[in-house]
N, C-alpha and C positions, 0 to 999 in steps of 0.2 A: 504494500500500500504506500503510495507516495502522497505527500502533502504539498499542495500548491500554495504559494505565497499569495495572500489576499492583496487586492488592489488598495491603494490609499496609504495612510500613515502606518508606520510599523508599530507593533505592540511593544511596550516597555514596562519594566517594573516601576512601581509607584515611586521608588527612591531615585530613579533615573529620570533625567529630563527628557521630554518629548522633543525630538529633533525634526524640524520642518525645513526642507531644502527648497530654495527658490531656483527656478530654471535659469537659462541664459537670458531670457527676457520674461517680463511679467506684463500681461495685458490687463487693462482695467476691468474687462469683463470676466477675468479669472478670479478676481479678488473675492467675490461672494462665495465661490466654490472653495477657495483656500480657507476661508473663515469657517465654513461648514465642516470641512475636513479636520480643522484644528479642534473645533468643538467636539466632534465625534471622537477624535483621538484622546482628548483630555478626559472625556467621560469614560471611555473604555479602559484607559490605563490608570487613571487616578493620579497622573503626574501633576506636580505642583509648579513645575518650571518648564518653559519652552525655550529651546535654542533654535533660533532661525538662522540657518546657514545661508549666507548671502555670497559665499565665495564663487558660486557658479554664475553670478550675474555678469554678462559680457559688457553691456553698456547701460548702467543704471540710469533710470529716468524718473520722472515724477510718478509714473504708474507704480514703480517699485517702491518709492517712498510711501505712496498711498497704501500699498499692500502691507508694508511693515507697520504703518500706523494702525491700520484696521486689524491686523493680526494681534498687535499688542493690546488693543482695546478688547478684542475677543478673549484673549488670554486673561486679562484682568477681570472681565465679567465672569469668567469661570473660576476665579480665585487663584490664578497662576501668574507667576512672573514671566518675563521674557527677556532674553539676551540675544544680541546679534553676533554671530560668529563670522569672522573673515569679511568685514565690510571693507571694500576697496576704498582708495582715496577719493574717487569720484562720488561714491555713495556717501561717504562722510561729508564731503563738501555740500552735496545736495541736502543732507539732513541739517547741516548748519544753516544753509541758505533759507530753509523753510522753518527754522526754529525748533527742530525736533532732535537735534544732536544730544541735548541733555536728557530728553525724555527717553530716547531709545539707546542711550549709550550703555555699554556693558561695564558693570562694576563687579569686582570680586568681593569687596566688603562694603558693609553699610557705611556711608559717610555721614558725619553730623550735619544737620541743617545749617545753611549759611546764616551768618549774622546772629549766631547764638553764642553767648558767652557762658563759660562754665561758672557755676556758683562756687564761692570759696567757703569752706566749712570752718567754723571756729577751731583754732588750734592748728590749722594747716600752715606750714612754713611759707614765708613770703617768697615769691619767685625771684 
């Protein structure tokens, strides 16, 4: 008996991120289908993190930026975070141009919010 690989997103353990790969080009009319596949993949795997692999994009354009933004929104609505893997320089420039670089950037550790000062406890040594 042989098992065939199912079409769509791969199944992963809940402790592993769900990896979504973008093709060489992303058309605007593909975005709703990508979001539906992401929702189904998150529901079936229980993953809490999505890694969107953008390394295959040949010539990133605003359709790719829209796809990334919509995928992130879909992931957040499902309670998952999203990181972008291998964004090329052109994609990074486009994300900066439209103001999404900070929103979609990949971070390894949580960073403290900007403009927040740490409180000093009584008895702490002076800096």
